[in-house]
C-alpha positions, 0 to 999 in steps of 0.5 A: 745719262741723258744726252742733249745736243744743242743746235745754234746758229750764232753767238751761242750765249744760250748754248753756253749757259745751258752747258754750264748749267749741266756741267759736272752732272752725272744724269744730264749733259750736253754731249755735242753742239751743232751749227749751220754756220762754220764761223758762228761763235758758238764753236769757240764757246764749245771749244772752251767748254770741251764740247765737240761741235760740228757744222752742216750745210742747210742741204745736209740739215734738210736731207738729215742723214749726216746730222743724224749719224752725228747725233747717234754717234753722241747717243743724243736723247734730246735736241735743244734749239738755242738760236738755231735759224733753220727749220727742222727738217722732217727726218730729224722730227721723225727721229726725235718725236717730242724730243726737240725743244726751242726757245722763242724771244716773244710770247707766242703765238704772237711774233713768231713764224719764218724770219722772226728772230732776234731784234726783228721780234723785239722791233715788232713787239715795240711797234705794236705797243705791247706792254709786256714781252717774254719767252716761249719754250715749246716743242718743235713741229713741222711749222715755225714756232707752232709746236706745243707750248711748254713754258712762258714767262713775261717781262715788263716793257717801258715807254721808250724801251729800245729793241736792245733794251727789250733784248736784255730783258728777254735774254735775262729770262732765257738765261734764268729759265731755259736750263731748268725747263730743259731739265724738267722736260728731259727728266719727264717732270713736265707735261704742257704748261705746268711751269708757266708763269705768264 
């Protein structure tokens, strides 16, 4: 069994989608959900799914040992970031080299970096007059949104689209593609870029 830990800071819709995708699988599963916010709705989603969830402070994430103890308790093989807003600390990067995957709601390398998440990204994309946006799934390194790209795909933007409308289009791509790309990564079926349709 390949065991995945999901890190999430907010509502957790992507976390739930991933967990449901792998539910009842004997080869891959989500074993634990971790957050930096005690009141994040992802905990409620985890409870309904029967998945244990934990909260750690920023200091605990930075120092690493308490988080790593929990990941080891659940025999975690891969970490998936699904709306996780903290920078991944060096102790976690060292413990899971090449085994931490993130999704970004735009086509990197544009519109990435510290503070670029959620509607902030969509507003920047619209302000720049882009005709396309999309998602980027990438490995995590020590710099925000700069790890090697695994997969990208696009959606068309229309004149007059609002940030909320762009978010809807991007979320649809996330829900469709993120679980299957995770599956390909954790089972060793992909190296860099072969899944890309951008």
